[in-house]
Every structure is written in C-alpha cells, then in structure tokens.
N, C-alpha and C positions, 0 to 999 in steps of 0.2 A: 691318261698319264701326261698329256701334253701340258696341262697347267699345274701339275703337282709340284714341280720344282719351284715355280714362282709362288705357289700358295704356301709352301713350307717357309720360304724366305720371308714373305709378308707376315706369316704367323709369328715368327721369331721377332721381327721388327716391331710388330704391334705390341708384343710383350713389354718392350721398353717404353713405348708411348703410353701404355696402360699404367705402368708404375709412375711415370711422370704425372699423368692426370690424377691418379690416386693421391699422390703427394700434394698436388695443388689443392685438392679438395680438403684433405685432412689438415694439412699445414695452414690453410686459410682459415679454417674453423678455429683452430687453436690460437692462431695469430689474433683473430678478433677477440677471443676470450681473454688471453693473457697479455697481449701487447697493447691492443686498442682498448681493452677493458670495456666492452660494450655494455656490461651490466652495471657499470658505474657511470651515471649520467654526467655528461660534460667532459668525459675523459678524452674523447676524440670528436672532431667535428663531423658533421654528416657527410661532407665531401670526401673526407678521408675514409670513413666507413664504406661509402659507396664504391670507392676505388677498390677496396678490399673485397667487397661483394662481387664486383665485376670479375675479378680473377677467380673467385669461388665458382661463379656461374660458368666461366670458361672451362675450368677444370671438370665440373660436373658434366657439361655437355660433351667434352672430349672423352671423358671416361665412358659415358654411355655409348658414344659412337665406336670407340675402340673395342669395348667389350662386345658390342653387338656384331661388329665385323669379325672379331676373333671367333665367336661362336659359329658364325656362318662359314668362315674359312675352315675350321675344324670339320664341319659337316661336309664341305666340298672335298677335303682331303680324304675323308672316309669314303665318300662316293667314288672318288677317282681310284682309290685303292681296291675297294670291294666290288665296284661295278654297280652298286646300288647303295642307297642310304637307309640303314636300319633305324628309322626315326625314333621309334619307341625305345630301343636299346640306348641310343645316343641321348635321348631326353632323360633317361633314368640314371645316367652317370653322375657321379659326385661333381665332376668339373662343370658339367652343363648346368646343374641345379645351382651351384655356387655362383657361376658366371651370370645366370639369369637373375639371381637375387641381387647381385652387385649392379646389374643393368637397371633393375627396377629402382633400387636405392639411389642410383645416380640421377635418374629422372625425377625422383621425389625431391632430392636436394636441389636440382635445377629449378623446380617449381617453387620451393621455399626461397631460393635465392632471388627469383624474380619478384616475389612479394616483398622481400627485404629491400629491393631497389626502390619501392614506393614508400616503405616505412623502415628506414635503416635503424631507428632507435627502438623498434619494437622488441622488448625483451622476451615476449612469448614466442615470436618467430625465431629468435635466436635459440631459445630452448628447444624448439622443434628441430632446428638445424643440428644442434648438438646431439639430440637423441637419434636422428637419422644417421649421423656420422658414426655412431657407436657400432651398429650392426654392419656398417660398411667395412669398418676395421676388422671386426670379428670374422666376416665372411671370407677374408683372405686365408684363414686357416685351412680351408678346403681346396685351395688352389696352389698348394706348395708340395714339395717332396714328402713332407712329414706324413701327409694323409695316406700315403702308400706304404708306410713302414709297419712292421709287425711289433717291433719293440719300442717302448717309450713313445708311442704315437702321440698321445694327448699332450705330453710335456713338450715334445718337439713342435707340435702345432702352436702351442701357446708361446713358446720362445720365438718362433718364426714371426708370428703376428706382432710381438713386441719389437722385434728387429725391424720389421717393415714400418711400424709406427714411428720408431726413432728416425729412420731415414726420411719419412714423410714430413716430420716436424722440421727437420733441418732444411730440406729442399723447399718445402712449401713456404716456410718463413723467409728464406733467402729470396724467393721469388716475390714475396710481399714487400720485402725491403726495397727491391728494385722498383716496384710499382710506387711505393711511397716516395722514393727519390724523384721519380719522374713527375709525380703529382706536385711535389714541393716547388717545382719551377714556376708553377702558376698559382699555387694555393698557399696562403700564409699559414693556415692551420697545419698543413702537412709540413711546411718548412720548420715550424716550431716543434713539431713532434719528432722530426727526424733524429736529432741527437738522443732524445729520450728513448726512442724505439731501438736504437743501436744498443743503448745501455740495458734496456729491459730484455732484449733478445739474448744478451750474454748468458743469463741464468738458464733460459730455456734451451739455448744452444748447448751449454755444458751438460744439461740433463740428457739431451738427445745423443750427444757423443758418448757419455757414460753408458747409456742404455744400449747403444750400438755395440760397444765393446763387451759388455757383460752378457749380451745375448749372442753376439757373433762368435765369440770364442768357443762356447759349448757346441754351437752348430757346426763350426769347422772341425772340432775334435770328433764329433759324432759321424760326420759325413766323409771325413778324410782318413783319420786314424793312423797315419804313418807319414814319415818324411817323403818316402817314394810316392805316396798318395798325394802329398802336397805339391811336389815338384814334377811328378811323373804322369799326371793325368790332366785331361782338359778341365775337369771340375777344380782340381787343386790349383792349376795354373791361373784360372780366372779369379780364384780367391786371392792369390798372391797379387795379381794385377789390381784387384779391387782394393786390397790393403794399401798398395803403393799409391793409388790415386787418393785414398783416404788421408794419407800422410800429407800430400800436397794440399788437399782441401783444408786440413787442420792448420796448415801454415797460413793460409789466407784468413781463416777464422781467428787465429791468434792475432793477426794484424788488426782485424776489425775490433776484436775485444780490447786490445791495447788502446786503440783510439777512443773507444767508449769509456774506458777507465780513466784516461787522461782528461776527458771532458768532465767526468764526475768530480775530478780533483780540482780543476781550475775553471770549469764552465766555459772554456774557450779552447778549441782545438781546430785549427784550419784544415787538418788532414781529413776531418769528418766530411768535408765538402769537396776537397780537391783530390783525394786519393781513395778513401774508403769506398765510394760508389763503384769505382773501377776495379778495386779488389773483389768486391762482391760479384761484379759481372764475370771476372775471370774465374772466381770460385764456382759460378754457375756452370761453366763449361765442364769443370771437373766433376761436379755432382751429377750432371746429365750422363757423363761417361760411366759413373758408378752405378746409376740406375739401369743403364742398358746392360752392364755386366751382370747385375743382379737378375735381370730378366733372362739373360742367356744361360745363367746357372740352372734355371728351371728346366732347360732342355738337355742338360748334360747328366749322364749317370753319375751318382756320387762315387767318389774314389773307393769307398769301402765296399762297393758292390762289384768291382771289377779288379780284384787283387791279382788275377792271373794275366791281366792285360795292362799292367802298370809299367811304365818306363822307369829305369833307374835314374838317380840323380846324375850319374856319369854320362848316360846316354843323352840327357837333356843338355848338359854342359857341352858335349861334343857338337851339338847343333849350333852353338854360338862361338865355337873356337875359331880364331883367325886361320885362314888358309888362302892359298892362291885362288883367285876367281877363275871360273871356267870361261874361256873366251872362244871356244870352238863348240859348235853345235852338231849333233847327229843329223842326218838327212831326214826329211819329212817321210820318205818312203820307209826308212828303218823304224821310225817312230810308229807309223800306222801298222806295220807288219806285226809289231809286238802288242798292239792295242787290245785285240780280243782276249789274250791271256791276262792282261792287267785288269780288265774290268769284269772278268768272270766272277760270278757269285761263289762258285765252288771250284776247287782245283786252280786257284788263282796263281798265275806265274808272274813274278816281279819283272818289270820291264826296265832293263838297263838303259835302253834308248830313251824311254820316257823319263827316267830319273835325270839323265844327262840333259835332256831337252829342258826340263824344269830348272835344273841348276844353272844352265846358260841364261835362261830368261831372268831368273832372280839376280844372278851375278852382274849381268849387264845393267839391269835396273839399278842395282846398288852402286855401280860405277857412275851412272848418271847422277844419282842423288848425292853421292859423296863429293863429286866435283862441284855440283851446284851449291851444296851447303858450305864448302870451303870458300867458294867465291863470295857467297852471301856474308859469311863471317868476316871476310876481308873488308867488305864494305862498311862494317861496324868499327873495325880497328883503324882503317885508314880511309881517307876520302878519295876513293877511286870511282869515278863516275861510271866507267865501263862495267864495274862489278854489279851495278844495279840491274843489269840485263840478265842476271842469272836465271830468272823464271822462264826464259825461253827454253831451257832444258826440259821443262814439263811437257812442252809440245812435242819435242823429239821423243821423249819417253812414251808419250801417249801413242804416237805413230808406231813405235817399236812394239808396244804391248798389244796394240790392235791386231797385228798380224801374228803375234807369237803366243798370246795367253792361252788360247784353246785351239790346238792344232787340229782337232778332229772336227772343228766347225768351220763355216765360211769365214774368211776367204780361202783358207788352205785345205780344209777338210770337206768331207762329203755331206755333213749335216748342215741344213740351211740356216740362214741368219736368224729368222724369226723362230723357227722350231727350237734351235739351241738356246736362244735368249730366254724364251718363256717356258721352256721345258726342263730347264736345269737351273736350280737356284745358284750354284757356284758360278756358272757362266753368266747368269744375270748380274751377279755382283761384279764380275770382271768387266762387263760392258759398262756398268755405272762408273767403275773406277777409271776406265779409259776416258769417258766423257768428262769426268772431274778433272783429269790431268789437262785436257785441252782447255777447259774453262779456267783452271788455275793459272796455267801458263800465260794465256792471252790477257787475262784481267790483271794479274799481279804484276806483269811487266809494265802495263800501262800505269798502274797505281804507283810503282816505284820510280818511274821515269817522267811522270807528268804531274804538274802542280794543280791541274784542273780536274783530277779524278779522285778526290779525297774519299768520297763515299765508296768508291770501288775497293779501297784498301780493306774494307771490312769483309769483302767476299772471301779473301784468303783464309782467315781464321775460321769462318763459318764452314767453308768446304773442307778444311782440315779436320774440324770436329766431326763432320759427317763422314769423311773418309775413315777417321779413327773408329767411329761407331761401326762402320761396315767391317773393319778388320776385327773388332771385338766380337762381332756376331758371325764372323766368317766360319763356314763349315766345309769340310772335305768329305771324302768317302765315308760311308756309314758302317763298313764291315770290319776294318782293321783298326780298332780303337787306339792301339799303341802307336802305329805309324801315323795315324790321323792326328794324335796329340802332338807328336814331335813336330809335325808341320804346323799345327795350330799354335804351338808355343811361340814360334817366331812371329806369326801373324798377330797374336795377342800382345806380344811385347811391342810390336810396331804400332798397334792400335793405341796402347798406353802412351807412347811417345808422340803420336799424332795429336792426341787430346792435349798433351802438354804444349805442343807446338801451337795449337789453336789458342790456348789460354795465354801463352807468352806473347804471341803476336798481337792479340786483342789488347792485352794490358799495355803493350808498347804504344799502340795507336792512341789509346785513351789517355795515357799519362803524357804523351807528347802533344796533346791538345788538338788532335786532328779535327774534331767537331766542336771544340770549345770556343766560346766567344772571347775568353781572356787568354793572355799569354801564360803558358805553363811556367812554373818555377824551375830553376836550375836542378833542384833535387828531384822533381818529378820527371824531368827530361832524362836525367841520368838513370833513374830507376826504370824508365821506359826502355832505354837502350840496353840495359842489362837484361830486361825481360825478353827483348827481341833477340839478343845474342843467345840466350838460353833456348829460345824457340829454334834457332838455326842449329844449335848444338844438338838438340833432339833430332832434327832432320839428319844430321851427320851420323848419329847412332843408328837411325833407320837405314841409312845407306850402307853402313858397315855390316849390319845384320844381313842385308840382302846380298852384299858382296861376298860374304863368307858362307852363304846358305848352301846346304847340301841336302838333297831329298833322301830320306831313309829308304833303303832298298829292301823292304820286307813288309 
C-alpha cells in the first residue's frame, strides 16, 4: 500500500498528458492535410512540413510513453490492492486491450513520421499516416465512460469519440500554429504561410467548436441529468469548469479569427504578427486546462449514477458564501484524538476539531492571498515600488502550509515524511503545492524587482498553470462523495482561476515585449496591463474563496 497513493495520483495526471499527446498526433495529421495541404504539391515548403512532422513525432512518442506507463501503473495498483497481479484477467480487460492497441498505433505513427522526415513530400507516406490515425481515433471509444453503460452504449461511444476528435483538432492545430510562428522567424516560407494558415484554420476551428458543442451537450445531459447533478457532484462541477474555460478559449479564438478576417479583407494586419501569436500562447494555457479536466472526468462517477449522494445547489452556494474567517485553531492534541473516528471506513464519526483545523488553514491562506493580490493590483493602478514586493507573501504562505497542511504527518504528526508523501496521493499533492509556493515567491519577487531577470518572469505563469492543474485533479476521501464534492467544488473553482491567472500573466509579459526585439506599441502595452490586472483579480477571487471556506461536517 506504500506506493498506492502516489500511483493513483500519477495515473490521473498521466490521463491529461495522454489527451494532450493524442491531440498533438491527430491535430498534426489534420493540420498537414487541411492547412499545409500536403497532397497539393507546392502548397507548403519542405521546411514548414518538416516542422509539422517533428511535432507529430513528438506527440506520437509521448503518447506511446504515457499509454505504456499508464498500463503499467494500473497493473501496479492492482498488485498493491490485491497482493498479486492477475495478469491474464488484467490483459483480457477492455481497457488493457484498447490501451495496448493505442500504444502500438502510436509506435507505428512514430515510425511513419520518421520516414516523413526524410521524404516530407511523399503522398504515399502521408496516406499511411492518415490511415494509422483513423484507428487511433476509434480506439478511444473503449477508454471512456460509455463502454461501461448498459443503455445507448454504442451511441455514447460514437459521440464521445467525436467529442475527443473535436478537442484534438482544436488543440493540435493551435500547437501547430505556435510551431509555425516560431519557424517563421528564420524561414521565409513559414513567414509567408503564417497569415494564410491563420485564415485557413478559421474554418477548421469553427468546425471543431461546433462539433464540440453538438457532442458535448448530449453527453452532459446523459451523464448529469439534473441541475443538482450539474452543480452538486464532482462530475457536474468539472463540466461547469470545463465550459467556463471553453468560453475563455473561444474569446481568444475570436480575436485570432477576427485578425485573420481583417487580413483577408485588406491583405495587411499588423496584429497578426504583434498580438495574435501571444493570444494563441495564452489560449494554449486554457486548452491544456480543458484537456486535464476532460481526463479527470474519466475518474469521476457520472452524476446520474449517484443520485442519493448529490449535494443541492443551496449546499454548494453555502460553500462560497462570505463569512468571517476563522483565526483560531484547535490544538493538535484535540485534532489527533478525533482522527480515528474521522478516517474509519465504517461507523465514521465527523471530527469537529478536524473541520475547524481545516477551516483555519484555508482561511489564513485566504488572508495571505487576499492581501497579496490587493497589493499587486495596487501596483497596476499606481506606481508604488514597494507594491512589487508582494510575492514575498508566497514564501510566508509556504512556511505556514508546510506545518499545517497534513497534521497527521511529519513534522507535527506520527507518520514519517517519506511514508506520508509517497503513500498518500493527497499529501503528495500538498507537498508539491508547498514547494511551488516557495519557488513562486522567490522567483517572482526577483522578476518584479529586477531588470536583469526577464526570463524568470515566465516561471510564474508556468507554475500557476501547473498549480491550477493540480487543483483541477485534486482528490479527497473516497467514501463520502457528497462531502468530498463540496470540498472539491472550491478546489476546482480555484484551479479554474489559477489557469486564468497563468494565461493573463503570460499575455501581459508577451504583449509588454519582455522578450521582443522591438518596442511594443502603446495599445499592446495597455492590453498587457489589463491582462495582468485580470490575473491578479483572479488571485483575489482565489483568496476570497479560501478566506470564506468552511469544511462540511458530514
């Protein structure tokens, strides 16, 4: 059981990486067919096609690695749980067979991609690649919730595959746009194709969005089934979060589409080179968050299956209602005395001390973040040099949470540091979050107070995105789904805001010309400051959610 908690966390995290890798493969194939038009000689230069193939190969390799590790991790979890690995029974499961097929197809696509690197104009190789991508898409039907349903199984499997295909088209092609932009800095062919690619992707992007909506709505209706199921379960909450991020991503997509339309109208649009690439980068943060949410959904029971464990909308609203923060903590002795009853599998006894301990931790953390975000927002409104030192609060928060996050473990509790870290997935995530806070605080303070650390400024949005993904995949106890969801609802909301923080801060840095060779325009600088202010406003909301947090006592 020592490694089971870590294995479960890695398994969930790998699900997101698998979806990203899958999207890179499928999106890259369709990008080559419909944007680069590899079957039309002379449509794109060999150097441009080669850059596309390299991303295809990267996606194929990462897909093979993540699928292989996931199959291994599932076997280890079974071994840890049962004390032995029933290999034949495991190998005969639908999930193993579909996963193995996807693993083999990823290796075959990698081999085809390597041959394309030596002959990028070979139409026969591109046909083979397309035919290999087709069963890769279809194999996903046996790796989703639908395969375990008794009603409308085949229809749900088909709809889910189409939904995944739409997401893969969007993300994979956005990733290819970024590669094309980077290639255009040194390659004239890529530079000439850039505005045309933006224009061509508009139609493919609209198709993927429409397909996402017409497949996503029936899936949500089937798996959720009620308003309480939408707002009162972990599955429904993740769907709401996914939809919220989708709206943000559509906003960036609209900006890109508008720039492409203006280029088609007058064949000249400076924003295609000065702003659109950075919009696409910020959009990528949002799409990565969406894909991790989609992966997390696969580990959640559909709302329709747990009608007796669904929270009401009123109970969810209560979790976010403003109230006075708790600034007094119960003693560690009182907490540990109630711990056996709280963690019991049967005859569980709610722990008042445990709930109050958790409330205190969350509320104090919220006070930290609220003060920090208000100080940061002040630095955008007025030129106060001292306000740029607000990131030091992350270091103080990290020290606080290191001692308080998991009272039953070292340094306060009897469970050792390594045993708790690698034996419990939740504790493992808490340790990572603590490290992130120390790194965030030290690096971001240097980045905001020194002119010689420009590259360090990008660490903050990257770590915010990683922290947001941790929150979106965060899990608590497995036995009381209703109380688990009420806790998860706050963490999911904060994960959503953390991804928006990452996107906003990244866009601010890029529009402000942190790494550009030319001076940014006044309009770009203004847009960047607005994006940065929105990022800090998102952090303020996270602080408020934490400051008002109350642990459900049941």
